N, C-alpha and C positions, 0 to 999 in steps of 0.2 A: 626147626628153626627158620628154614627158608619160608615156610608157610606163615609163620608169625610175622616175619619181615614183610612179606607180600601184603598181608592183611593190614599192617601198620601203614604201609605206603598207600594202599587203596583208601584207607580211612582218611589219611591226610589229603589226598587228592580230592576225595568226595567232599570233605569239609571246605577245602579251598574253592571247589566249584560252587558249593552253596553260597560261600561268601561273595564270589564274583557275581552270581545271579542276584543275590540280595542287593549288592552295590548298584547293579544295573537297574533293578526295579526302583531303588531309591532315587537314582539319577533321573529315571523317567518320570517319577512322581514329582520331582522338583522342576522339571522342564516346564517353561511357561506354556500356558494354553495357547493353542493355535489362534493367531490373530484373525478375527472374522468381522471386518469393518462393515460388511453389508447389513449386519443386524442393527446398525445404528443409522443407516441411510434412510431418510423418510420416504414413504411411498408417495408417488406423485398422484394428485387427484386428476380425474379426467376433466378436460376443459368444458366450459358451459358455452353453448352457442348463444351469442348476444344479439343476433339479427332481429329477433322479435321485440327486443327491448329498446332498440335505438331508433328514434324517428328519422325521417328524411329531413334534409335541409339544415343540418347543423352548420352554423356559419363562423362561430368563434370557439376558442378553447374554453372559456368560461361556460358557454352553453353546453359543451360536452360534459364538463364537470357537474353542472347542475343536473343533467340527466343521470349521471352515475350516482349522485347523492340520493336520488329518488328511491334507489334500492339499497344503497350502501351509506346510510345516513351518518355513520361514525367515521367513515374513511378519511375525510378531509381533516377532521380534528386530530386523528391519529397521525397523519402525515405532518401536520403543523407542530407536533411535539418532537419531531426528529431533527437531526442535523442536516438532513437533505433539504429541509425547509428553512431552518434558521441560519445555517452556515455558522453556527456558534454552539459550542457544547460545554466542554469542561471549564471549571472555574479556576482562575489564577489571580494573583495580585497585580494590579496595574503598577508598573515601575515608577510612574511619575506621581500618581495620586495616592497609591497604597490601597485604593478601593478594590473590592472583589469584582472581577468582570468575567464574562464568558468569552472564550476565544475560539476561533475557527477560521475558515476561509474568509469570513466577513471582514476580519480585522487583523489578520496576521500577515507578515511579510515572508515571501519565499525568494529563492534566487533563480527563478525562471521568469515569469511575467511580473514579478515583484509584488503587486498588490491588486486586489480585485475591486475594491470600492471606488477608486477614481475612474475605473473603466467598466462600471457595473452594467451598462447597456449591452456590452459585448460579452462580458463574463457570465451574465445571467442566462445566456443561451444554454448553459448547463445547470440551471436552477430548476427544481421541480415545481415551477410555478409560472404564472403569466404576468408580464407587465412590469417587472422590476427595473426601473430606469433611473431612480434616484432615491434619496433618503426618505421620500414620502410614500414609498411602496406600502400597501396595506397588508401586513402579515396576518391580520385577523380575518380577512375576507375569504371564506371557504371556496368561493368560485375561482379564486386565484390559484388554487392547487391544480397542477397538471397531472391528471391520471394517465394520460396517454404515453408520456415519456417512458414509463416503466412497464406498461401493459399492452401497448399496441403490438400487433403481430404481422403487419403487412410489410414492414421494413421500408415504408415510404414516408413515414412521419419525420419531419425535420423541423427543428426549432431555429428561429432567427434571433434578431436583436430583441432584447428585453425578455427573452424566453417565449415570445409569441410564435405560434405555428407559422411556417412560411406560407405565402399566399397560395401556392399551387397545391397544398395538401388537401385532399378530399377527406374532410373531418368525419363525415358520416361513414364512409367506407372504413376509415381507420378505427373509429369507435366501435364498429360492429365486430372488429377482429380481436378485441382485447382478450387476454389470457394471462397465464403464468409467465412472469418475466424470463427472458432468455439472455444469452450472452449478447445478442444483438441490441437488446435494450440497455443493459448495463455498460456495454463497451462504447456506446456512442459518446459517453462522457469520460468514463474511467480509462479507456484505452487511449484517449486523446488529450489527457491532462497536459497543461503547458502550452496548448494552442495547436497541437498537431499530433499525429500518430507517433507513439514511442518516445515522446519527449521526456516526460517525468519518470515513468516507472521503467525499471529494467526487466520486469517480469509481466507487464501488461502492455499489449500492443495489438494491432490489427490482425496479427497471425492467430490470435486467440479467439476470433469469431468462429472459425471452423478449423481448429488446430489438428494436425496429425499427431499420432502418439509420440513421435520424437520431440514434439514441442511441449506437450503436457499429457501425462498418462491419464489423469482424471478426466480431462475434457476430450482428449483424443481417443483413447482406447475405450473409455467407459461412458463417454457421452454426457458428462456432468454439465449442468448449468450452474451459474454463479450461486443461485439460491438453494442448490442442493447442500452447499456448505454454509452459506450465509443465510441461515434459516430464519425467516422473517415472521414475527408475531406482532399483530396490530400495527403493521407498517414500520416497526422498528427493525432495522437491518443490522445484525451484529457485525462488528468489525470497524476499525477506525485507524486511519493512516497515522503513523508517527509524526507526520508533518503537522498535524493539528492536535493530536492527543498526547498529553504529557503523563497522565496517570494510566493505570491499567483499566481500560474500558471493557465492555462486553465484547471480547474478541472471538475469533474463530480459531480453534486449535486442532491440530492433527488428531489429538486424543479424543475429540468429539466422536470420532469413529474408530480409530485405531487404539489398541491397548497401550499402556505405558511401557510394556516390554514386548514389542511386536515381532521380534526377529526369530524367536525360537533358537537363539544362539546367545549363550551367556556373555561371551566377550563383546558382541555387538550391543546387547541390551545394557551392558555396563556403561555405555557411552550416553544413554538417553538422559541421565541427570545433568550432564555437563554440555552436551552438544545437541542443538536443536535439530529436529528432523530435517528442516530445510537445508542445513549445512551440508549434509551428505546427499540429499535428494534433489538439490538445485545446484549442480556443479557449474552450470553456465547460465548466463543471462543474455537477453537480447539475441536469442539464438538465430533468428532469421532477419529481423528488422533492427537496424542499428539504433541505439538509444543515445540521447544527448548526455555527455559526461562533463562538458565545460561550456560556460556561456559568459563571454566577456562583453558586458554592456558598454564599457569605456571606448570600444572601437566603433560603436554605432555612429551613423550620421556622416560617414566619409564617402566622398564621391570617387569614381574611377576604379573601384574594386569590383571585379566580376562577382556576380551574385550566384550563390549556390546555397540552397536551404540547409545543407549539411556542413557548410564552411563559413559563409559570410552573407548577411543581409544588411543593407543600409539601415533598415528600421531597428534591427535587433543586435547587430554586432557580430563578433566572431564565435564560432562553435567548434567543438570537437565531439564527434560521434564515434561509437565503437560497437562492434558486433561480435556475438558469440564469445564473450569474455568471462573470465573468472570474477566472482564477487570479491569484495573485501570482507574481512572477518573481525567482529568485535563482540565483546560481552554485552548482553542485553537482558534486563530483568523485567521487561514490559513497561518500564517507565522511561521518560526522556526529559532532557533539559531543553527548554525552548526559548528562543529569543522572542521577547514580547515587544510589540511596536512602541517606540519611544525609549527603549532601554539603551543605556550608554554602551559604547563600544570602544575598543582600543584599536585604532586604525593601523597600528604597527603589527598587529597579530591577525591571523585568520579568524574571522567571525563565524562561530558555529551557530547557524540558524536553528538547528536542532542537533541533538547528540544523544545516543543511547546511554543509559545508565546501567551500572552493574560492574562486576569484576569477579575474579577467580575466588575470592573469599566470601562472595555473596551466594548463599545456597539457592536463591531464586534465579540466579543468572545462568544463562547458557551462551555458548558461542553461536552467533548467528551470522548469516550471509547478508551483505548490504551492497546496494548501489550507493556510491557517494558522488553526488553531483557538486562540482566545484565551479565557482563563478567569480565575477568581479562586478560589483554593482555600486550604485550611487549612495553617498552618505553626506551628512551635514558636517562641515569642517568645524563649525563653531559649537553646535549643540552635541556633536559626537553621537548621533544616532542614524540608523539607516533611514532613507527617505522613501516616500511613496509617490513617485512621479505619475502624472497622467500620461498615458501612452496612446491608447486607441482614440479616445474621445476628442471632440473639437478643441483645438489649441494644444493637443498632446504632442509628445515627441515624435510619434510616427507621422504626424502631419506637418510639423514645422521644424523638427530637428533642433529644437532649442531646449537644452536641459534646464536652464534657469526658469523659463516659462513653465515647462512641464512640472517642475517641482513646486512652483508657486500655486499652480492650479491643483496639484495633488494635495498640497497643504490645505487648501480651501475645502477639498472634498473630504478629507479625513480629520482635519483639526490638528494634525501633527505640525509643530512649529518648523519653519524653514527660515534660516538666517540670511539666505542669499549667497552663501558660500558652499560650494560642493566639491567633492572629489570622489574617487572610487576606491573600494576596499575589497580584498579577497574574502570570499565566503565559502562555506561548505554546508551541505545538507545531506542527511542520511535517510535512506529508504530501505527498510528491511524487505527481504524477498520471501514470498510465499506461493508464487505461481511458477509455471514452467517446471512442474514436478516431474522427476524422472523415475522410472521403475528401478527395482533393485539391481537389475542387470546393468543399468547405466549410471547408478549412483557412485559416489566416491568409494574407492577401495582403500585399504589400510595404507598402502604405499603412497597414495595421493596426499596424505597429510603427514605421515610419519616417515622418518628417514631423511637423508641429506637433501632430497629434492622435493620435500613436502611443501604444499602450498601455504601452510599456516606459519605465521611469524610468531613463534612461541614467546620470544622475549617481549614483543609488543603486547602480547596477551597476558603478560605478567609472570611467565614461567622462566626459570633459569635455563632450561633446556627442554627438549622434547619430553613430555610427561610419560611417554611410553618407556623411557629409560630412567627418568627421575621421579616418577610418581605423579598421580593426579591429585584430586582434592584432599584425599585422606593422608597421602604420604607425599607431600609436594614441597617444592622449594620455589618461592616466588621472588621475583626481582623487586626490591624495595628501593624507593628513592632515598 
């Protein structure tokens, strides 16, 4: 009898062991494949020595471009079909005429330097062309395309007013250096948006030229260049800032290299449908260089206030900068609402110059990190639209500190009506973050978002409470107006 009992126990244990083993094998088979992003990173081509192709004595930018076109005859036409050339891309309806127009840096208003067109001689220093000084610029002339701004490798090339090379640039030397774009090329404009380093973006500044790993793991530890992610074909560079793009353009995604479920951990991978990679992997912005968070134009023009580029300048007004700070978090589905020049405003409310679209019930939305730049800028009291004052150019506010004159001149430059009556209104502008990426060791952990001290405002995101306790998208309770 004892033998039978022992045999029965042995069989039960053996069957249980087989069951456990089978469960473990099944679990292993369900485990996501290891994330191997390197299989998707393009191989870099070796550079071509251009010394033999570039003649001596190049005196102007257009001469350099003509030389480039002798071997790359399609290059200028390709550039001229991009937003880097036109400064206008996606189509929207004009709020005053109803006509379909293309919008971009050319004709949109922001809450930094406000508008480019009235100040185009200065702003076009960051245009991929030569000689844009007024509305008569020839966008069809191939020799006006600037090849050097993206391709030179000496780090001595500097553009001045109207986008022309500065007089002391050795154009022959610079042209012979050309190669694959690096962060030094892209950053000359993109790290200095808004007129100086770290002004516009919370995740792009001068520390990104040669960042350590603690600033950005891709560029610091792995040595990535911008074009490793922004993979360019026929001079079309994927990616478009939410400041100018309202629809889903050809963007760069983490999943261009990483898998949809990259963690090898079911609980973490469960988040990827709702939480953008950036939310966990960009826990701080402006890590070393402070970024501008507030700009009050209404305070500009006052005498007797000590000047400090991070606090107050007579030309520009009052500022607030912040360093190494947490982002704000909002739902984002890749589309945005955008203020179009001439659109009516309510001066009693904060004007959203752009705003991310999406929400918890939108399956295409994810929670994203944002820098939100808030400001106070000029508007027309009669026509109730934001104004486009001339600031830099002759007669502009920076020269004469006369808002009325600046607005009249800006109206001539853009065609936007100005009644002669102005005041200032509060505005906000949203900038999603995708750089200053941290490794998994420095990414947000569960307790950083969930629990009593979590950084996310669940009610503002539409939840009744922390979804860890109340459920996510499938078993959720949302706050409804």
